[in-house]
Every structure is written in C-alpha cells, then in structure tokens.
DSSP file (Angstrom, degrees, kcal/mol; ACC not computed):
  #  RESIDUE AA STRUCTURE BP1 BP2  ACC     N-H-->O    O-->H-N    N-H-->O    O-->H-N    TCO  KAPPA ALPHA  PHI   PSI    X-CA   Y-CA   Z-CA
    1    1 A M              0   0    0      0, 0.0    64,-0.1     0, 0.0     0, 0.0   0.000 360.0 360.0 360.0 119.6    2.4   -7.2  -11.2
    2    2 A S        -     0   0    0      1,-0.1    64,-0.5    64,-0.0     2,-0.0  -0.700 360.0-102.3 -96.5 146.9    4.6   -4.3  -10.0
    3    3 A P        -     0   0    0      0, 0.0     2,-0.3     0, 0.0    64,-0.2  -0.313  33.6-153.9 -67.3 145.8    3.9   -2.5   -6.7
    4    4 A T  B     -a   67   0A   0     62,-3.8    64,-1.8    -2,-0.0    61,-0.0  -0.803  17.3-114.5-113.3 161.4    2.3    0.9   -6.9
    5    5 A Q        -     0   0    0     -2,-0.3    12,-0.3    62,-0.2    62,-0.0  -0.788  27.2-125.9 -93.1 132.3    2.6    3.8   -4.4
    6    6 A P        -     0   0    0      0, 0.0    10,-0.3     0, 0.0    64,-0.1  -0.344  27.3-112.1 -64.1 159.1   -0.6    4.8   -2.5
    7    7 A E  S    S-     0   0    0      8,-1.2     2,-0.3     1,-0.2     9,-0.2   0.880  91.0 -11.0 -65.4 -36.1   -1.4    8.5   -2.8
    8    8 A S  E     -D   15   0B   0      7,-1.4     7,-2.3    64,-0.1     2,-0.4  -0.988  60.0-154.3-156.1 163.2   -0.7    9.1    0.9
    9    9 A A  E     -D   14   0B   0     -2,-0.3     5,-0.2     5,-0.2     2,-0.2  -0.996   7.3-176.7-142.9 134.5    0.0    7.2    4.1
   10   10 A S        -     0   0    0      3,-3.1    -2,-0.0    -2,-0.4     5,-0.0  -0.470  55.3 -77.7-110.9-166.2   -0.5    8.0    7.8
   11   11 A Q  S    S+     0   0    0     -2,-0.2     3,-0.1     1,-0.2     0, 0.0   0.881 124.4   6.8 -64.5 -36.9    0.4    5.9   10.7
   12   12 A N  S    S+     0   0    0      1,-0.2    17,-3.0    17,-0.1     2,-0.4   0.529 122.9  55.1-125.0  -8.4   -2.6    3.5   10.4
   13   13 A V  E     - E   0  28B   0     15,-0.3    -3,-3.1    16,-0.1     2,-0.4  -0.975  55.2-165.0-130.3 140.9   -4.4    4.4    7.2
   14   14 A I  E     -DE   9  27B   0     13,-3.0    13,-2.4    -2,-0.4     2,-0.5  -0.937  15.7-138.7-119.7 149.5   -3.4    4.7    3.5
   15   15 A T  E     -DE   8  26B   0     -7,-2.3    -7,-1.4    -2,-0.4    -8,-1.2  -0.930  24.3-162.7-106.1 129.1   -5.2    6.3    0.7
   16   16 A I  E     - E   0  25B   0      9,-3.4     9,-2.2    -2,-0.5     2,-0.5  -0.913  10.9-158.8-116.7 135.4   -5.0    4.2   -2.5
   17   17 A R  E     - E   0  24B   0     -2,-0.4     7,-0.2   -12,-0.3     2,-0.2  -0.971  27.3-121.2-114.0 125.1   -5.7    5.3   -6.1
   18   18 A C     >  -     0   0    0      5,-3.1     4,-1.3    -2,-0.5    46,-0.0  -0.403  11.3-150.5 -62.5 128.5   -6.5    2.5   -8.6
   19   19 A I  T  4 S+     0   0    0     -2,-0.2    -1,-0.2     1,-0.2    46,-0.0   0.589  94.1  46.3 -75.6 -10.0   -4.0    2.5  -11.5
   20   20 A Y  T  4 S+     0   0    0      3,-0.1    -1,-0.2    43,-0.1    -2,-0.0   0.849 131.2   9.1-100.8 -47.1   -6.6    1.1  -13.8
   21   21 A C  T  4 S-     0   0    0      2,-0.1    -2,-0.1    42,-0.1    -3,-0.0   0.509  91.7-120.3-116.6  -4.0   -9.8    3.2  -13.2
   22   22 A G     <  +     0   0    0     -4,-1.3    -3,-0.1     1,-0.3     2,-0.0   0.431  55.7 154.0  82.5  -1.6   -8.6    6.1  -10.9
   23   23 A H        -     0   0    0     -6,-0.1    -5,-3.1     1,-0.0     2,-0.4  -0.365  31.2-149.2 -62.5 140.4  -10.9    5.3   -8.0
   24   24 A T  E     +E   17   0B   0     -7,-0.2     2,-0.3    34,-0.0    -7,-0.2  -0.939  26.6 152.2-118.6 135.0   -9.6    6.5   -4.7
   25   25 A W  E     -E   16   0B   0     -9,-2.2    -9,-3.4    -2,-0.4     2,-0.3  -0.926  34.9-117.3-148.8 170.1  -10.3    4.8   -1.3
   26   26 A T  E     -E   15   0B   0     -2,-0.3     2,-0.4   -11,-0.2   -11,-0.2  -0.899  20.8-170.0-116.6 149.8   -8.7    4.3    2.1
   27   27 A E  E     -E   14   0B   0    -13,-2.4   -13,-3.0    -2,-0.3     2,-0.4  -0.991  25.1-122.4-136.2 141.6   -7.6    1.1    3.8
   28   28 A S  E  >  -E   13   0B   0     -2,-0.4     4,-2.3   -15,-0.2   -15,-0.3  -0.714  17.3-142.5 -82.4 130.5   -6.5    0.6    7.4
   29   29 A I  H  > S+     0   0    0    -17,-3.0     4,-2.4    -2,-0.4     5,-0.2   0.913 100.9  51.5 -63.9 -43.0   -2.9   -0.9    7.5
   30   30 A P  H  > S+     0   0    0      0, 0.0     4,-1.8     0, 0.0    -1,-0.2   0.884 110.6  48.9 -61.5 -33.7   -3.7   -3.2   10.5
   31   31 A E  H  > S+     0   0    0      2,-0.2     4,-2.3     1,-0.2     5,-0.3   0.891 109.9  51.4 -71.1 -37.5   -6.7   -4.5    8.6
   32   32 A L  H  X S+     0   0    0     -4,-2.3     4,-2.6     1,-0.2    -1,-0.2   0.909 109.7  50.8 -61.7 -41.2   -4.6   -5.1    5.5
   33   33 A E  H  < S+     0   0    0     -4,-2.4    -1,-0.2     1,-0.2    -2,-0.2   0.853 113.1  45.8 -66.1 -34.8   -2.1   -7.0    7.6
   34   34 A R  H  < S+     0   0    0     -4,-1.8    -2,-0.2    -5,-0.2    -1,-0.2   0.888 128.0  21.8 -75.2 -38.9   -4.9   -9.2    9.1
   35   35 A R  H  < S+     0   0    0     -4,-2.3     2,-0.3    -5,-0.1    -2,-0.2   0.643 113.8  61.3-110.6 -16.1   -6.8  -10.1    6.0
   36   36 A K  S  < S-     0   0    0     -4,-2.6     2,-0.3    -5,-0.3    20,-0.1  -0.730  86.5 -98.7-110.7 161.6   -4.4   -9.6    3.0
   37   37 A R        -     0   0    0     -2,-0.3    18,-1.0    18,-0.1     2,-0.5  -0.582  33.1-145.5 -76.6 137.0   -1.2  -11.3    2.2
   38   38 A V  E     -B   54   0A   0     -2,-0.3     2,-0.5    16,-0.2    16,-0.2  -0.882  12.8-163.4-103.9 132.0    1.9   -9.3    3.1
   39   39 A V  E     -B   53   0A   0     14,-2.4    14,-1.7    -2,-0.5     2,-0.4  -0.972   2.5-162.4-118.8 130.1    4.9   -9.6    0.7
   40   40 A Y  E     -B   52   0A   0     -2,-0.5     2,-0.4    12,-0.2    12,-0.1  -0.937  11.6-161.7-110.7 134.0    8.4   -8.6    1.7
   41   41 A R        -     0   0    0     10,-0.7    10,-0.4    -2,-0.4    -2,-0.0  -0.939  56.5 -13.6-123.1 138.4   11.0   -8.0   -1.0
   42   42 A D  S    S+     0   0    0     -2,-0.4    -1,-0.1     1,-0.1     0, 0.0   0.766 100.1 103.6  51.9  39.6   14.7   -7.9   -1.0
   43   43 A A  S    S-     0   0    0     -3,-0.1    -1,-0.1     8,-0.1    -3,-0.0  -0.980  72.6-113.0-148.9 136.1   15.3   -7.5    2.7
   44   44 A P    >   -     0   0    0      0, 0.0     3,-1.6     0, 0.0     6,-0.1  -0.289  38.2-109.7 -60.2 154.6   16.4  -10.0    5.4
   45   45 A Q  T 3  S+     0   0    0      1,-0.3     5,-0.1    -5,-0.0     0, 0.0   0.859 117.6  46.1 -58.7 -36.8   13.7  -10.9    7.9
   46   46 A D  T 3  S+     0   0    0      3,-0.0    -1,-0.3     2,-0.0     3,-0.0   0.387  84.2 122.2 -89.1   6.8   15.4   -8.9   10.8
   47   47 A S    X   -     0   0    0     -3,-1.6     3,-1.2     1,-0.1    -4,-0.0  -0.519  57.2-148.8 -70.7 128.7   16.1   -5.9    8.7
   48   48 A P  T 3  S+     0   0    0      0, 0.0    -1,-0.1     0, 0.0    -3,-0.0   0.734  96.5  61.5 -66.8 -20.7   14.6   -2.6   10.1
   49   49 A G  T 3  S+     0   0    0      2,-0.1    -2,-0.1    -5,-0.1    -3,-0.0   0.235  71.9 140.4 -93.0  16.0   14.2   -1.4    6.5
   50   50 A R    <   -     0   0    0     -3,-1.2     2,-0.5    -6,-0.1    -8,-0.1  -0.315  43.0-145.0 -58.7 137.8   11.8   -4.2    5.3
   51   51 A Q        -     0   0    0    -10,-0.4   -10,-0.7    19,-0.0     2,-0.3  -0.937   6.3-143.6-110.7 123.8    9.2   -2.8    3.1
   52   52 A A  E     -B   40   0A   0     -2,-0.5     2,-0.4    17,-0.2   -12,-0.2  -0.648  12.5-166.1 -81.7 137.5    5.7   -4.3    3.2
   53   53 A E  E     -B   39   0A   0    -14,-1.7   -14,-2.4    -2,-0.3     2,-0.4  -0.971   6.1-158.7-123.0 142.1    3.6   -4.7    0.1
   54   54 A Y  E     -BC  38  67A   0     13,-2.8    13,-2.9    -2,-0.4     2,-0.6  -0.949  15.3-131.8-124.5 137.6   -0.1   -5.5    0.2
   55   55 A R  E     - C   0  66A   0    -18,-1.0     2,-0.3    -2,-0.4    11,-0.2  -0.794  34.7-179.9 -85.4 124.5   -2.4   -7.0   -2.4
   56   56 A V  E     - C   0  65A   0      9,-2.8     9,-2.5    -2,-0.6     2,-0.5  -0.897  22.8-143.2-125.6 155.7   -5.5   -4.9   -2.8
   57   57 A V  E     - C   0  64A   0     -2,-0.3     7,-0.2     7,-0.2     6,-0.1  -0.978  26.8-120.6-118.0 126.3   -8.6   -5.2   -4.9
   58   58 A C     >  -     0   0    0      5,-2.7     4,-1.7    -2,-0.5   -34,-0.0  -0.480  14.4-147.5 -64.5 126.8  -10.2   -2.0   -6.2
   59   59 A P  T  4 S+     0   0    0      0, 0.0    -1,-0.2     0, 0.0    -2,-0.0   0.609  94.3  48.8 -71.8  -7.6  -13.8   -1.8   -4.9
   60   60 A H  T  4 S+     0   0    0      3,-0.1    -2,-0.0   -37,-0.1   -36,-0.0   0.890 129.4  11.7 -95.6 -53.0  -14.9    0.0   -8.0
   61   61 A C  T  4 S-     0   0    0      2,-0.1    -3,-0.0   -38,-0.0    -4,-0.0   0.624  90.9-128.3-104.8 -14.0  -13.5   -2.0  -11.0
   62   62 A G     <  +     0   0    0     -4,-1.7     2,-0.2     1,-0.3     0, 0.0   0.520  56.7 144.2  82.2   4.0  -12.4   -5.2   -9.1
   63   63 A R        -     0   0    0     -6,-0.1    -5,-2.7     1,-0.1     2,-0.3  -0.509  46.7-122.4 -78.9 147.2   -8.8   -5.2  -10.5
   64   64 A K  E     + C   0  57A   0     -7,-0.2     2,-0.3    -2,-0.2    -7,-0.2  -0.666  33.2 170.2 -93.5 144.5   -5.9   -6.3   -8.3
   65   65 A M  E     - C   0  56A   0     -9,-2.5    -9,-2.8    -2,-0.3     2,-0.5  -0.937  29.5-128.8-143.2 163.7   -2.9   -4.3   -7.4
   66   66 A V  E     - C   0  55A   0    -64,-0.5   -62,-3.8    -2,-0.3     2,-0.3  -0.982  29.3-171.3-115.9 130.7    0.1   -4.4   -5.1
   67   67 A V  E     -aC   4  54A   0    -13,-2.9   -13,-2.8    -2,-0.5   -62,-0.2  -0.918  16.1-155.4-123.7 151.6    0.7   -1.3   -3.0
   68   68 A S        -     0   0    0    -64,-1.8     2,-0.2    -2,-0.3   -15,-0.2  -0.942  19.3-138.1-123.5 106.1    3.6   -0.2   -0.7
   69   69 A P        -     0   0    0      0, 0.0   -17,-0.2     0, 0.0   -60,-0.1  -0.448  25.3-174.2 -65.1 131.5    2.7    2.3    2.0
   70   70 A M        -     0   0    0     -2,-0.2   -61,-0.1   -64,-0.1     3,-0.1  -0.934  31.6 -97.5-124.7 149.4    5.4    4.9    2.4
   71   71 A P        -     0   0    0      0, 0.0   -61,-0.1     0, 0.0   -60,-0.0  -0.343  55.4 -89.3 -61.2 147.8    5.7    7.7    5.0
   72   72 A P        -     0   0    0      0, 0.0     2,-0.1     0, 0.0   -64,-0.1  -0.228  45.6-112.4 -58.6 146.0    4.4   11.1    3.7
   73   73 A R        -     0   0    0      1,-0.1     2,-0.2    -3,-0.1     3,-0.0  -0.479  36.6 -99.0 -76.1 149.8    7.0   13.2    2.0
   74   74 A D        -     0   0    0     -2,-0.1     2,-0.3     1,-0.1    -1,-0.1  -0.471  39.5-112.2 -68.6 141.5    8.1   16.4    3.7
   75   75 A Q        -     0   0    0     -2,-0.2    -1,-0.1    -3,-0.1     0, 0.0  -0.544  27.1-134.0 -72.4 134.2    6.5   19.5    2.4
   76   76 A E              0   0    0     -2,-0.3    -1,-0.0     1,-0.1    -3,-0.0  -0.697 360.0 360.0 -87.0 143.5    8.8   21.9    0.6
   77   77 A P              0   0    0      0, 0.0    -1,-0.1     0, 0.0    -2,-0.0   0.526 360.0 360.0 -69.4 360.0    8.6   25.6    1.5
C-alpha cells in the first residue's frame, strides 16, 4: 500500500479523498495519532523532518489507505 496525499491539511485537521471511490471526509490529526497506527519512513527518530503516515479506512467504501498530511501549498498569484 503506497501513501496517498490528502486533499488539504490544516494545523489539526486533514481532508482526505478516497483513492478508490472518491468519497471526501475530514479527520482530526490528534485523533488519528491517538487511535490509528502512525508509521514513520526513512527518517531517524530525532529528525525534525520525519513524516507521519496514517492508516485510514474510508467511511463510504471501507477500503484502507495510508495518508501523509502535508502543509498546504502556497497559492500562486
């Protein structure tokens, strides 16, 4: 299972779009950290650039995915 990018991320909430059925929903990052497994890849534990990946289940189709919240991209003029 390869990680997917959520549609958007704010400081505490991410919007996720299912790669299988297209359903969109939001998840709280603190809630994901509390109840879902967090996976870190290719970074030492003390690295400030560690990227968290979360396993999520689409509430519409029930399929599992891995998402990586990223900061919102800067808007271009």
